[in-house]
N, C-alpha and C positions, 0 to 999 in steps of 0.2 A: 433710260431707257425702263425699259418696262420688262420684270420678275418675273417671270412664269412657273420658273421651276421652281417649287418652297416646297419645303417637306412640311407633313401634313398631319391629321390621326390615321391615313390613308393609309400610313407604311406602317404606324406599329398594326394596326388589323389585316394584312396582306396576309398570314396563314391563317388556319382553320382555329378559331380559339371553341372554348364552351365554360358556362358556368353552371355545375354541378350543386344540388344540396338534396338533403337527405329528403326533405320533407319538403310535400311541391306547397308548401306554402313560403316555406324560406326561395322558389326559384325562379327569382328575379335577375333582369339583366343587369350589370355593375356603369352603369352612368360611366364610371370613372374608367373601365375600362371595354372599351365596346368588342365586340364581335362585329365578324360574317352577315351573322342574323342578324343581331341590334342597329346595323350600321349599312347605312344607305340604301336611308331612305332618305332624300331630299335631291333635290339636284345639286346643292353645294353641296353634298357627304358625295354624290355623285362625282362633282367637279377637281372633288379632293383625290379619289381617286384614281382620278387618267389624270392631276401633275404630280399620282407617281409615279408614271410608267414615263413620261419623259422627268425626274430623275431617273433614274436607272438609263435612261439617254443620251444625256451628262455626265451619269458617273465615270469615274475613270477603267472601269472593264471595257468600259468606249466608248467615246469618242471623247473624254475629257484625255486620257493616257491610249487604250492598247489600239484601238479600233483602227486612228493612223497609223498605226505600225505596225498592223495584218495587212490594211492594204500597198504599202508602201512598199514596202520591204519585199509584197509577192509581183507590184508594178514593175516596169521597168527605168523609174523614174529617180528612183534611188541609189544608194550605199553605202557602201562604213563608212564613215567620222572617222575609225581607227579601231583601236589595240579596244577602249573606254565600250565600245558596242555590248552591252549584255545581253548572253550567251546566245538567249531563246531567241534576241531578236533579231540576232548572226544567221542562228539557224533557218528562219524564214527568208534571210534574205539570200543566204548559198547555197542551201540546199535543195535540191528537185522536193521533198516532201516533208515536215517538221515530225518529230517524235511526238509518236501521241501525247506523251505526257508536255510537251511544249505550252509552258505554263501564259504566253502570250493570247495565242489559241484558244486557249482556253478557256481566260476571259474574258474574250468572249462569247464564245459561246456560253456559259453563263450570264452576263450580261443579256444575251438579247434573251435568251428563256425564261429570261427574271420578266423581260417587259411581257412574256406574252402573255405567262399568268396571271401578272396583272392586268393587263390590257382584259384577256379572260373574265378575269373576275368583276371590272369596269362596264364590259357587256352582260356577263351577265343578273346581272343586279337591274339594270339599266329597267324591265317591264317595269320592278315595284314601284319606280319614283312617277308622282303622280301629280306633285306642284306646281310641275314647271319641265311638264312631256319636249318643247318644244328647243329649252337646254339641254335632257339628255338627251336628247337625239343627235344632238349637235356633239354632245361630249360622246357619244358611239361610236360616231362620225372619227374622229380623231383616236378613241382607244386600235378600229381598224387601221386606221392611217398606220396607226403606228406597227398593232401587231404586222402588218401586211409590209416594215422596214423591217420589218427584226426576222421575218418568214425567207425576208427571199436575201439578208446577208448571211441567212446559212442557209439555202440554200442552193447561193451563186457558190458558195466557198465548200460546203462539205459534201451538197448530190440530195440524197435520201433521208430523209431525219427526222423522226417524231413528230408527229402534227396535233398537239392540243389546239383545241378550240371551245375547252368550258373550265375554269378552275382543276386542277388539282389539287384534293383534299385530303389526301391519304401517303403518304413513306411510299405505300406500295404500287400508287395506285401509276408506273411508267409504261408506256407505252414503247413500240419498236420503230425500227425507221418507217416513213411511208414515202412512199415510190414519189422521188424530184417532177414524177405532171403532176399527180394531185396537193402536194402544194404550191407549186403556182399556181395551180386551179382554187387556192383557195385566197390566193394572195389577191389574185383578180378580181375575186367575189369580194376583198375586204373594199377593193378602191375604187371599188364599181358601184357597192353601199357606199364609200366613205364620202365620197367626192359629188352624191345623193345629197347627203346629210349635212356636206360642211358648209363654211358661209363663202360666197361669191364675189368676196373681198381679197385685197392686198398684208397681209401679215404683219403687226405692228408689232407684237411681244412675240413672239417662236411661236405659234399653238398653230397643228396644219388645217390649209385649207381648201377649199376641191382646188385649186389649182397644182399646189400640191399633191394629191392624189395622185389630178392626169397625167401631172407629169415625171409623178412613179409609175403612175399603171405604163406611159408609156415608155418608157426606161425596160419593165418587168417586158413587153412583149416583146420591145427588141430583141432582149435577153434571148426567149423563146421563136425568136428568125418569124414573125409576127408583125412585119413590116408596114402592113397598110392599115391594122391596129393600133401598131403603135402611132402614126403617121394622126389619126384623129383622134388619139387622144394629143400627141401634142397640138396640135393646130386648139383647140378647146384654150390653154394658154397662152399659143402665138399671136402676138400685134399690145396682150391683156401690161406686157411688159417692154422695160427700154431699157441700152447698154448706158453705162455710166460712162458721161467722157473723158472721168478720168480710170484709168481699169482700177489703179492701188484703191480707188475706194472701194472695191469689194474682199482688201485683207484687213483694215482698218480696225480698230475699238475703239474699249472706255483702255485709258491703259493712270492708274497711278503707283505713287509712291506716297505712305501712309495718308493723308490727309489732302496728300497733292492731285487733283488729277490735273492728267497731261493732253492729252488724250481725250476729242469722247470718240469720234471716228463717225461711218458714214454705216450705219448694221440700219437694217431691216430699209435695204435704200430701193428705186427702184429696176433696179437688176433682181434683186434678191425676191426670191420666191422659199426658200421654207429655210431656215438659221436654229443651227442650234447654239442654246442659248448659251452664256457665258461670263460671269458679272468678278470684276478687280476692283479687290476690298482696298489694295492699297498697304497687304500685312503680306506681301511675300509668301501664302501660308496651300499646302495643295491638301485636299482631301485624302489622305494616303491609305482609309479605311474601303475606298474602293467602293463603297455603297455608292457616297454622297448625299449622305443624309447626317437626318437630324437639323436640329431649328436652327443654329448657328454654324454650317457646314459650311469648306467651304465649297466655291460654284469656280475653278479657277481651269484651268487645262493647262494641259502641258506641251500643246505644241512646240513655244516660243523656244521653248525652253533645251526641247531635247532634241531642237533641229539647232542651235545657236549659236555661236562660238567659245562659249562657254566644258556644255556640255560635249557638244557636236559628238551625238551618238549616230547623223542623219548628213551624207550633204549631197547635191546631186546628182545623175551620174552621169558619166560619157555623154555615155548615148542620149539622154536628155540635152545638155548641153549645145550637141552637135543640131540637134534635129531644130531649133532655132535661123531664118535665115537672117542674111548680112542686112541689116539694117532694123530690125526687128524689133522696134523699143519694147514688147514683152521682154526681151532675157535681160533688160537691170531694171523692172519690173517683176523680175520672178525668181532672179540674184541678188544677195552681195559678194564681191567677188574681192580678195584686199586691195584696196585702190580706192578701197565707193566708202562715201560719206556718211557715214551713221553720225546720229543726234543733230539734227539740219528739224527736226521740228516743222515736219512737210513742208520743208524748202526753205521755211519763215529765218533758219539761224545759220552758220557757215558748216557746222556738222565738225568733228575728229573722221581724221582715216580710220579707215583700220587699215592693222598691216600684217603680214603675215604673222610673225611673231603672239601676234592676239590675236592670233584664230587659233581656235586649242582641235583642230578638222587637220580628217587627213585630203593631199594635194589634188585636184580634177583635173580631167584635160579637156581642153574645150579648145576644138579646131588646133592642135598645137600646143597649145599656150597654155603650158602645167602653175598655176597656183594654187590659194588655199579659196573655193566657196564656199555659201550657205543660203538657204533658199529663206528669201525677204517675204513672199505667200505667207500667212500673219506671223510676221514678225517683231517684236517690240522695237529692234533696236534704233531706230529713226526716232522715240525717245527716248529709252535708259538703255544702258549695259550692265545694269547693277548684274553681280555672278546667278542670281537664283533671283527667276519671276514668271511660276506660274503664273502665266494672263486672264483678261477677261477677257479677248476677242471672239465675238461669235462665229463660229463654223460658217460659211452660205452653201449650205454641202446641195441646192440646188439654185440655182439662176438662171439668169436666163439666154445668155450665152451659151450655153448648153442643148438647151432647147432649140433652135440654132442650128446648132453643130450634130443633134439627133435628129433632126429634120432632115435637114441636107444629106443624114446616110442612107432614113428612111425615104428619099428619092433618086437616090444613087441607085438601093437594092432591088428599086420596082421599074429603073429602068426611064428616069428623067432626070439628066446630072444637068442637063439647064440647068433646072429649077435647085440643087444642091449644091452648084455656082451663085444663082443668088443667096442662100439664106450663108455660106459661105463668105459670101463675099459683104456683109450686114459687120458679120462680129470684125473684119478685116478693114472695115472701114469702118471702127471707133474714133471718136476723133482722139484718142493720145498714143493710137496704132497707126492710125492711117496705111498702113501696110498696102501693096497692087491687087489690082482685083485681077481673080484664075477664072477660065474659061472652062468648062471639062466638057466632053465631049461623050464618054462612054463611063460604064461600068469601073471599068477598074482605074481609069484615072479620077474617077469621082469619087472612089474606097480611099485610096492613095490622098486626095487631099483631105478628106475628111478625116484619116490618120492623123497627115500632120499636123493640119490647124487644133484638131484634139486637142497631141500633145503639147505646144506652142501655148497658146491660149485655155489649157486645163494644167499647168505643172502640177503638181503637185496638193493636189483638190483630193486626194483620194477616188479616183476615176479612170484610173487608166485598167488597176485587174479589173475587174469585169468585166472591161475595152478589150483586152487581149484575149479570156475569157470567150466569149463570143467571135472575137476575128482568129482566133489560133483554129474553134472548132469549124470554124468555117472553112477553113487551107489557107487562111490570109500571109501565115506568115510560112516559110519566107518566100513567097509567092512575088507579094505582093509590099513586105517589108523583114527587113530581119528582124528574126525572130527575138525580143530583148531579154527571153530567157528561156532557150534550148535545154527539154530537158528534163521541163517543169511539169514533176505534177498538179494536171487540173484542178484535186479536190482533197485539201483533208482531212488527218484519215478523223475517227470520233475521237474527242478528250477521252482516255485511260484518265478519268475521273468518273466519268457517264459509263464505260463499257464496264467499269466496276461493278457499279453500283447496281446499272441496268441491267436486269434478270435475260429482259425482253429481244436484247442487244449485242449480245456476249460474244 
């Protein structure tokens, strides 16, 4: 697998530095310690800069650990694994609103603004790159896409937030909160420009493409209620990808123990539009420094560990278990429960059954059957059950099935429920799923069908929280579906770390 998230010289120089000499004749740049003024002169150097933005994305502050907790604890698809669930994560799961000092929430805030400042630096330096203008334009498109992703995370979870579009070069360079509407305007501008600059190809290395920009643009416009605009953006992606025949191929990847490669997986497959890249080095290490940087830094993710049978912090909620129709194969593709076999090596071996006593998680209730269950998506239990194993499974945060389901929602909202059914039925007819088709005749039953299909297709993929915010704002809870989190406050408080330092948002 190609590894694009590499630590480069750009990481070192993201802060502002200067070489000062008393004698003007000695005022030369130190080539061993470049500054933001002396660096970023070539497309290769600019590429190093955007790689540092990807590095922030996969750090423990974001996708490496805390980002998936922020979404899943606030969504309706997870429950507590037991007393072992740490307090900040439990607070997100159980309280209507977290305290401003919540560490998980603060990590996501920190990580997104780190991405934004690094992207701003790349964008600001691009006009000075003369050796390869075509490559520089693509790199700017990547930086715009990544900045838009970060701001979409911020605006959906915090609302009005500080908007920075140039690098911060001073410790006093704070900004106050910008209205959410203006933040959305910047996101849409970034994604529109990125789509025009990025390559019209399938990603094979984790870099952003035109399709990823249009996918995210569609999602952003849906959140704003512009379903016609979202449909137009998503139709630019429609038909360019295909559903994998085997549902599980969307959640596997490289698994290693020491030098022994147990699995290579199906990353960057025909259904995948954008992936966050992780690497399993086989050393069972994780970058606890949280920045994910350094020439030999581990680039693994904690998802399988946190949601597994040893740490057992998170289990599927009763609500998501009971959302599945009888006979839907995606139930077994999505969850492990006691009695299921692990260590089958993708069905090539008999495997070992999970036992109640061997699963360090609280039991859950599926239609009256109480037993222990964990998420199977992004799990490495089919290849290894060693007690501590940060993994290298790429997050497929944009896949074609969601394009179809977002288009279905757009069709429902613009008044064409029959077309919504066509998109939903494409998802339901995946060969390894093969569920009966639906017939939809009006807005409400089309939206209900979207809500159901999104749940059973995308469970545990950090999608539900954003959907819930949109559907709650439109009044679909509880009129069309029971509210998964009644009383939950829609927006996070600004982290205490920000309000204590930023005089503009006291």
